[in-house]
C-alpha positions in Angstrom: 48.3 32.5 20.8 45.1 33.1 18.8 45.0 34.5 15.4 43.4 37.8 16.6 46.1 38.4 19.2 48.8 37.8 16.6 47.1 40.4 14.4 47.2 42.9 17.3 50.8 42.1 18.2 52.0 42.5 14.7 50.2 45.8 14.2 51.8 47.1 17.5 55.2 45.9 16.4 54.8 47.4 12.9 54.1 50.9 14.4 56.6 50.8 17.2 59.7 52.0 15.2 57.8 55.1 14.0 56.6 55.8 17.5 60.2 55.5 18.9 61.6 57.9 16.3 58.8 60.4 17.0 59.5 60.3 20.7 63.3 60.9 20.2 62.5 63.8 18.0 60.1 65.3 20.5 62.2 64.9 23.6 65.6 65.8 22.0 64.2 68.7 20.0 63.4 72.3 20.9 59.8 71.7 21.9 57.8 72.8 24.8 56.4 70.3 27.3 52.9 71.0 26.2 53.7 70.1 22.6 55.6 67.0 23.6 52.9 65.6 25.8 50.1 66.5 23.4 51.9 64.7 20.6 52.6 61.7 22.8 48.9 61.3 23.7 47.7 61.7 20.2 50.3 59.5 18.5 50.3 56.9 21.3 46.5 56.7 21.3 46.5 56.2 17.6 49.2 53.6 17.9 47.2 51.6 20.5 43.8 51.8 18.7 45.0 51.0 15.2 45.8 47.2 15.9 42.3 46.6 17.3 40.7 48.3 14.3 42.8 46.2 12.0 41.9 43.1 14.0 38.2 43.8 13.7 38.5 44.3 9.9 40.4 41.0 9.5 38.6 38.8 11.9 35.0 39.8 11.1 35.0 38.5 7.5 36.7 35.3 8.7 34.0 34.8 11.3 31.4 35.4 8.6 33.0 32.7 6.4 33.2 30.3 9.4 29.5 30.9 10.2 28.6 30.2 6.5 30.6 27.0 6.5 29.1 25.9 9.8 25.6 26.5 8.5 26.3 24.6 5.3 27.5 21.7 7.5 24.3 21.8 9.4 22.2 22.0 6.2 21.3 25.6 6.4 22.2 27.2 3.0 20.3 30.5 3.6 23.2 32.5 5.1 24.7 35.1 2.9 27.7 37.5 3.5 27.4 41.2 3.0 30.1 43.1 1.1 30.6 40.5 -1.6 32.4 42.2 -4.5 34.3 40.9 -7.5 36.7 43.9 -7.5 38.0 43.2 -4.0 40.1 40.3 -2.7 38.1 39.7 0.4 34.8 40.6 -1.3 35.7 38.0 -4.0 36.1 35.3 -1.3 32.7 36.2 0.2 31.1 36.3 -3.3 32.4 32.8 -3.9 31.0 31.6 -0.6 27.6 33.1 -1.5 27.7 31.4 -4.8 28.5 28.1 -3.2 25.7 28.4 -0.7 23.2 29.2 -3.5 24.4 26.2 -5.5 24.2 23.8 -2.5 20.7 25.2 -1.8 19.5 24.4 -5.3 21.1 21.0 -5.2 19.5 20.2 -1.9 16.1 21.4 -3.1 16.4 19.3 -6.2 17.4 16.3 -4.1 14.4 16.8 -1.8 12.1 17.1 -4.7 13.5 14.0 -6.4 13.2 12.1 -3.1 9.7 13.3 -2.5 8.7 12.3 -6.0 10.4 8.8 -5.5 8.5 8.3 -2.2 5.2 9.4 -3.9 5.8 7.0 -6.8 6.7 4.1 -4.5 3.6 4.9 -2.3 1.2 4.9 -5.3 2.4 1.9 -7.3 0.3 -1.2 -7.0 3.2 -3.6 -6.1 4.4 -4.0 -2.5 7.8 -2.5 -1.7 9.8 -3.4 1.4 13.2 -2.4 2.8 14.9 -4.6 5.4 18.1 -3.9 7.4 21.0 -6.2 7.9 19.0 -8.0 10.7 16.1 -8.6 8.3 13.9 -6.1 10.2 11.5 -4.0 8.2 12.5 -0.3 8.0 10.2 0.8 5.1 7.0 -0.3 3.4 4.7 1.5 0.9 0.9 1.5 0.7 0.9 -1.7 -1.4 2.9 -3.4 1.4 0.4 -2.2 3.9 -2.5 -3.6 1.9 -0.7 -6.9 1.4 0.2 -7.4 5.1 -3.1 -5.9 6.3 -1.6 -3.4 8.7 -0.4 0.2 8.7 3.4 0.7 8.4 3.6 2.0 12.0 2.8 -1.5 13.2 5.0 -3.2 10.7 8.3 -1.4 11.1 10.7 -3.3 13.3 9.2 -6.7 12.7 11.4 -9.4 11.1 10.8 -10.9 7.6 9.9 -14.2 9.2 7.2 -12.6 11.3 5.8 -10.8 8.2 5.9 -14.0 6.1 8.3 -12.8 3.5 11.3 -14.8 4.6 11.1 -17.0 1.6 11.6 -14.1 -0.8 14.8 -13.0 1.0 16.6 -16.2 0.2 17.6 -18.0 -3.0 17.5 -16.3 -6.4 17.3 -12.5 -6.6 14.2 -12.7 -8.7 11.5 -15.3 -9.3 8.0 -16.5 -8.3 7.0 -18.0 -5.0 3.8 -19.0 -3.1 3.6 -16.8 0.0 0.9 -16.6 2.7 0.0 -13.4 4.7 -2.6 -12.3 7.1 -4.9 -11.2 4.2 -4.6 -14.5 2.4 -2.2 -16.4 0.2 -1.2 -16.4 -3.4 1.5 -16.6 -6.0 3.9 -13.6 -6.0 6.6 -12.5 -8.3 9.5 -11.0 -6.4 12.7 -9.1 -7.1 15.4 -8.4 -4.6 18.3 -5.9 -4.6 20.8 -4.3 -2.2 20.8 -0.6 -1.5 22.6 1.6 1.0 21.1 4.1 3.4 23.2 6.0 5.9 26.2 4.0 4.8 24.6 0.7 5.8 23.4 -2.1 3.4 19.7 -2.7 3.2 17.7 -5.2 1.2 15.0 -3.8 -1.1 12.2 -6.3 -1.8 9.5 -5.8 -4.4 6.5 -8.2 -4.5 3.9 -8.3 -7.2 0.7 -10.3 -6.7 0.4 -12.6 -9.7 -2.7 -14.4 -8.4 -5.2 -11.7 -9.5 -3.6 -11.3 -12.9 -3.7 -15.1 -13.3 -7.3 -15.2 -12.2 -8.2 -12.5 -14.6 -6.6 -14.5 -17.5 -8.4 -17.6 -16.2 -11.7 -15.7 -16.0 -11.2 -14.4 -19.6 -10.6 -18.0 -20.7 -13.7 -19.2 -18.9 -15.8 -16.4 -20.4 -14.7 -17.2 -23.9 -15.4 -20.9 -23.2 -18.8 -20.1 -21.8 -19.7 -17.9 -24.7 -18.8 -20.6 -27.2 -20.5 -23.4 -25.3 -23.5 -21.4 -24.6 -24.0 -20.5 -28.2 -23.6 -24.0 -29.5 -25.5 -25.7 -26.7 -28.4 -23.3 -26.8 -28.6 -23.7 -30.6 -29.1 -27.4 -30.0 -31.3 -27.3 -26.9 -34.0 -25.1 -28.5 -34.9 -27.4 -31.3 -34.6 -30.5 -29.1 -37.0 -29.1 -26.6 -39.3 -27.9 -29.3 -39.3 -31.2 -31.2 -39.9 -33.1 -27.9 -42.9 -31.0 -27.1 -44.3 -31.3 -30.7 -44.0 -35.0 -30.7 -45.7 -35.3 -27.4 -48.6 -33.1 -28.7 -49.0 -35.2 -31.8 -49.0 -38.5 -30.0 -51.4 -37.3 -27.3 -53.4 -40.3 -26.1 -51.7 -42.7 -28.5 -48.2 -43.1 -27.2 -47.1 -45.6 -24.7 -46.2 -44.5 -21.1 -42.5 -45.2 -22.0 -42.6 -42.8 -25.0 -44.3 -40.2 -23.0 -41.9 -40.5 -20.2 -38.9 -40.3 -22.5 -40.2 -37.2 -24.2 -40.8 -35.6 -20.8 -37.3 -36.5 -19.8 -35.9 -35.0 -23.1 -37.8 -31.8 -22.6 -37.0 -31.5 -18.9 -33.3 -32.1 -19.3 -33.1 -29.7 -22.2 -34.7 -27.0 -20.1 -32.4 -27.8 -17.1 -29.4 -27.7 -19.3 -30.5 -24.3 -20.7 -30.9 -22.9 -17.1 -27.5 -24.4 -16.3 -25.8 -22.6 -19.2 -27.7 -19.4 -18.4 -26.3 -19.4 -14.9 -22.8 -19.8 -16.2 -23.4 -17.0 -18.7 -23.7 -14.6 -15.8 -20.0 -15.0 -15.2 -19.3 -13.7 -18.7 -21.8 -10.8 -18.5 -21.0 -9.3 -15.1 -21.1 -5.5 -15.6 -19.0 -2.9 -13.9 -20.2 -1.9 -10.5 -22.6 1.1 -10.4 -21.4 2.7 -7.1 -23.6 4.4 -4.7 -23.6 5.0 -0.9 -24.4 1.7 0.9 -25.1 1.4 4.5 -23.2 -1.9 5.6 -25.5 -2.6 8.5 -28.7 -2.3 6.4 -27.2 -4.4 3.7 -26.1 -7.3 6.0 -29.5 -7.3 7.7 -31.4 -7.3 4.4 -29.4 -10.2 3.0 -29.7 -12.2 6.3 -33.5 -11.7 6.2 -33.8 -13.3 2.8 -32.7 -16.7 4.1 -35.9 -18.7 4.9 -34.4 -22.2 5.7 -32.7 -21.0 8.8 -32.5 -18.0 11.0 -29.3 -16.1 10.3 -28.0 -14.2 13.3 -26.6 -10.7 12.7 -24.0 -9.4 15.2 -24.0 -5.6 15.1 -20.9 -3.9 13.9 -19.8 -0.2 13.7 -21.9 2.2 11.6 -20.2 2.5 8.2 -21.2 3.6 4.7 -19.2 2.5 1.6 -19.5 3.3 -2.2 -20.5 0.1 -3.9 -23.0 -1.6 -6.2 -25.7 -2.8 -3.8 -27.2 -5.3 -6.2 -23.9 -6.9 -6.9 -22.9 -7.1 -3.3 -26.3 -8.5 -2.4 -25.6 -11.4 -4.7 -22.1 -11.9 -3.4 -23.3 -12.0 0.2 -26.3 -14.2 -0.6 -23.9 -16.8 -2.1 -21.8 -16.8 1.1 -24.8 -17.0 3.4 -26.4 -19.8 1.2 -23.1 -21.8 1.3 -23.0 -21.4 5.2 -26.7 -22.6 5.6 -26.0 -25.5 3.2 -23.0 -26.5 5.3 -24.9 -26.3 8.6 -27.8 -28.4 7.0 -25.2 -31.0 5.8 -23.6 -31.1 9.2 -27.0 -31.7 10.8 -27.9 -34.5 8.5 -24.5 -36.2 9.0 -25.0 -36.0 12.8 -28.4 -37.7 12.5 -30.5 -34.6 13.2 -33.6 -33.6 11.4 -31.8 -31.5 8.9 -33.5 -28.3 10.1 -31.9 -26.1 12.7 -32.9 -22.7 14.1 -29.4 -21.3 14.2 -25.8 -22.1 13.2 -25.0 -19.1 10.9 -23.9 -15.7 12.0 -23.0 -12.6 10.0 -21.1 -9.6 11.4 -18.8 -6.8 10.2 -15.9 -4.8 11.5 -13.4 -2.1 10.4 -9.8 -3.3 10.0 -7.0 -1.1 8.5 -9.2 1.0 6.3 -11.3 -2.0 5.1 -14.8 -3.3 5.9 -14.6 -7.0 6.8 -17.9 -8.8 6.5 -17.7 -12.3 8.2 -20.1 -15.2 7.6 -19.6 -17.8 10.4 -21.2 -21.2 10.3 -21.1 -24.4 12.4 -20.8 -26.8 9.6 -18.1 -29.4 8.9 -15.5 -26.8 8.0 -13.2 -26.4 4.9 -11.3 -29.5 4.0 -9.5 -28.2 0.8 -9.2 -24.7 -0.6 -7.4 -25.4 -4.0 -10.6 -25.4 -6.1 -13.0 -23.4 -4.0 -13.1 -20.5 -6.5 -12.8 -22.5 -9.7 -15.8 -22.2 -12.0 -17.7 -25.4 -12.6 -16.2 -27.0 -9.5 -18.7 -27.9 -6.7 -19.1 -30.4 -3.9 -22.9 -30.0 -3.8 -25.1 -32.6 -5.5 -27.1 -29.9 -7.2 -24.6 -27.1 -7.2 -23.7 -25.1 -10.3 -20.2 -24.2 -9.3 -20.4 -20.5 -9.9 -21.4 -19.0 -6.5 -18.0 -18.5 -5.0 -16.4 -17.6 -8.4 -19.1 -15.0 -9.0 -18.8 -13.6 -5.4 -15.0 -13.2 -5.8 -15.4 -11.6 -9.2 -17.8 -9.1 -7.6 -15.5 -8.4 -4.6 -12.5 -7.9 -6.8 -14.5 -5.5 -9.1 -15.0 -3.4 -5.9 -11.3 -3.6 -5.1 -11.8 -6.1 -2.3 -11.3 -9.9 -1.8 -12.9 -13.0 -0.4 -11.3 -15.7 1.7 -12.6 -19.0 3.1 -11.1 -21.0 5.9 -12.0 -23.3 8.7 -12.7 -21.6 12.1 -10.1 -21.8 14.8 -12.4 -21.4 17.8 -14.8 -24.3 17.0 -16.0 -26.5 14.1 -17.2 -24.7 11.1 -16.0 -22.3 8.4 -15.5 -18.6 8.1 -16.0 -16.6 4.9 -14.6 -13.0 4.9 -15.6 -10.4 2.3 -13.2 -7.5 2.5 -14.2 -4.2 0.9 -12.2 -0.9 0.8 -13.6 2.1 2.7 
């Protein structure tokens, strides 16, 4: 029997003795039939109606409380009960339910705001944050993780740590430094791993910080200090050496032997060459901050390709796109990449016994990938044999190279928030240089 039916039955039983006594009085007393039946109808109707009224007054507040509890269970804290009063027993219960609903609403709002702020902080920080489930499948990644893996989070979720290239950071010590390789390149990363629970299930939280750029910045500062010191000291010595050599040659005009004249010319020439050498390195220490302006990528690529006179550089059209960048600095960066590609093709031609001059062999193109402009310089040279020292200042494999081209290009790219990578081509012989710049 339901609670409502029990209320009705108890109300009927409670009024039954009074109704029985009234009927005995009416039918055994000296009353007319009209009075008797009128009293029976009035009292009997009241007796039958009262239990349903009582039931309604008792059940309705209970239904309201049940609806409020059900709404709270479903996460709806906006339901409020009418008739909540502190001076009434039932009203006090409804008042407490309303207070509880408001408290839960405020707590939920605070939790949502805290969660939203946490997600915003995680999204905006520069380090990469990943969350993996028990099967080591990615369930969460922030913007830093997207940039690191070179793909939006929609394409990353569900892939395993091994597929993403972070398997090494999920094993061993909970914190440390590892060399990791991704689609956008490789480098040295500091990592920290911890366990969190979501939905009652354990998850692994992985934080990766790219140390390569920080190390390169420190390395660049060291080179810049060294260049300033060397440039100052060497230039102070080269200027008088060159001046004295020219003065001696002028004073001994017509009287000196060919050997003396040749020696003085050598001293002056080498002093001037060394001065130019140090001036080129000084550019690394004096690279200014980019002066950004709208730059049409297609026009920029075609302009740089047309500057190469030793060989025709093919330009494969890409999508129309404009970026905010320093056009002069990016010209220099792309010129260095194209020059290296042309040098590689010329070297390959000489090693193959050709004339050393080819009409083609270098191609430049660009594309849009995950919010970045990727400018590719493809050549058909001998390819890349080692990448450890490619971007180290002073390092070069060319007989007359200065060793600053790639280092300067990477410094320009990173000043624009981008990167440069060099690798051998996979489709044929040759190398591929990729200059990535943010949209």
